[in-house]
C-alpha distance (Angstrom), angle and dihedral (degrees) to the residues before:
residue distance angle dihedral
M1 . . .
S2 3.77 . .
K3 3.78 126.4 .
F4 3.78 122.9 -120.1
I5 3.77 127.3 -143.6
V6 3.80 116.0 -121.8
P7 3.80 125.1 -153.4
T8 3.77 123.9 -111.1
P9 3.00 124.7 -139.6
M10 3.82 101.0 41.3
I11 3.81 95.1 -106.6
L12 3.79 106.1 74.5
K13 3.82 108.8 -152.6
G14 3.81 89.1 177.0
K15 3.83 97.3 -66.7
L16 3.80 117.0 122.2
R17 3.80 117.6 -164.1
E18 3.82 124.7 141.6
I19 3.84 121.2 66.9
V20 3.82 122.6 -124.3
N21 3.79 122.5 -173.1
L22 3.81 107.0 -128.4
E23 3.82 91.1 -164.3
K24 3.81 88.2 75.8
L25 3.80 94.9 46.0
T26 3.81 113.1 122.2
T27 3.82 100.1 179.4
F28 3.76 141.8 -20.2
T29 3.79 129.1 -158.0
Y30 3.78 134.2 -176.2
M31 3.79 139.3 -163.4
K32 3.79 127.4 -166.3
A33 3.80 119.1 -126.9
T34 3.82 114.8 -86.9
N35 3.80 127.3 -166.7
E36 3.81 104.8 -50.9
H37 3.82 96.9 -9.0
Y38 3.79 125.9 97.1
G39 3.78 121.9 -124.4
Y40 3.80 118.5 -116.1
I41 3.77 147.3 -170.8
K42 3.82 115.3 -148.2
F43 3.80 121.7 -161.7
C44 3.82 117.4 -161.0
F45 3.79 124.9 -163.2
D46 3.80 127.5 -164.8
K47 3.82 92.6 -118.2
G48 3.80 97.4 42.7
N49 3.81 123.8 -111.4
D50 3.81 90.4 125.0
H51 3.80 120.4 -174.0
T52 3.79 128.0 -145.0
W53 3.78 121.9 -166.7
I54 3.80 115.1 -158.6
Y55 3.81 121.3 -151.5
T56 3.78 131.4 -165.6
D57 3.80 89.2 -176.2
D58 3.83 124.2 57.3
A59 3.82 91.6 -158.1
A60 3.83 91.8 60.1
M61 3.80 90.9 47.5
K62 3.80 90.9 49.1
N63 3.82 90.6 52.7
D64 3.81 91.6 50.1
L65 3.80 92.3 47.1
H66 3.78 89.1 53.2
L67 3.83 89.9 53.0
I68 3.81 92.1 46.5
Y69 3.81 92.5 50.3
D70 3.82 89.1 50.1
K71 3.82 92.6 49.9
L72 3.81 90.6 49.3
E73 3.82 89.9 45.8
I74 3.81 92.6 -122.4
A75 3.81 119.8 141.7
W76 3.83 111.7 -107.8
D77 3.80 115.5 -137.4
E78 3.83 116.7 -167.7
S79 3.80 90.2 -147.1
Q80 3.83 89.6 64.9
F81 3.79 90.6 69.2
C-alpha cells in the first residue's frame, strides 16, 4: 500500500508535506465548506493519532479527495462530492 503526503499546516493551499501510512487507516470522512465553516477531511487510525485537514477552498479538497481515492484504489465518483 502506498503512503500519502499530508499537508502541514492544517490549511492545505496545495502544499503536501507530512507522510501518513495509509495501511493503518481505519476510516476517513469529509465535509464540504458551509456558510462560515471550513471544509475538512478527517483520517482516523485504529491506535489514535488522527489527522484533520482543513480547507478554505472546496476545489482543493476535491482534488485531494481524488488523490486519496486513487491511493486507496477506490473508484472516485464526482456525484459523491
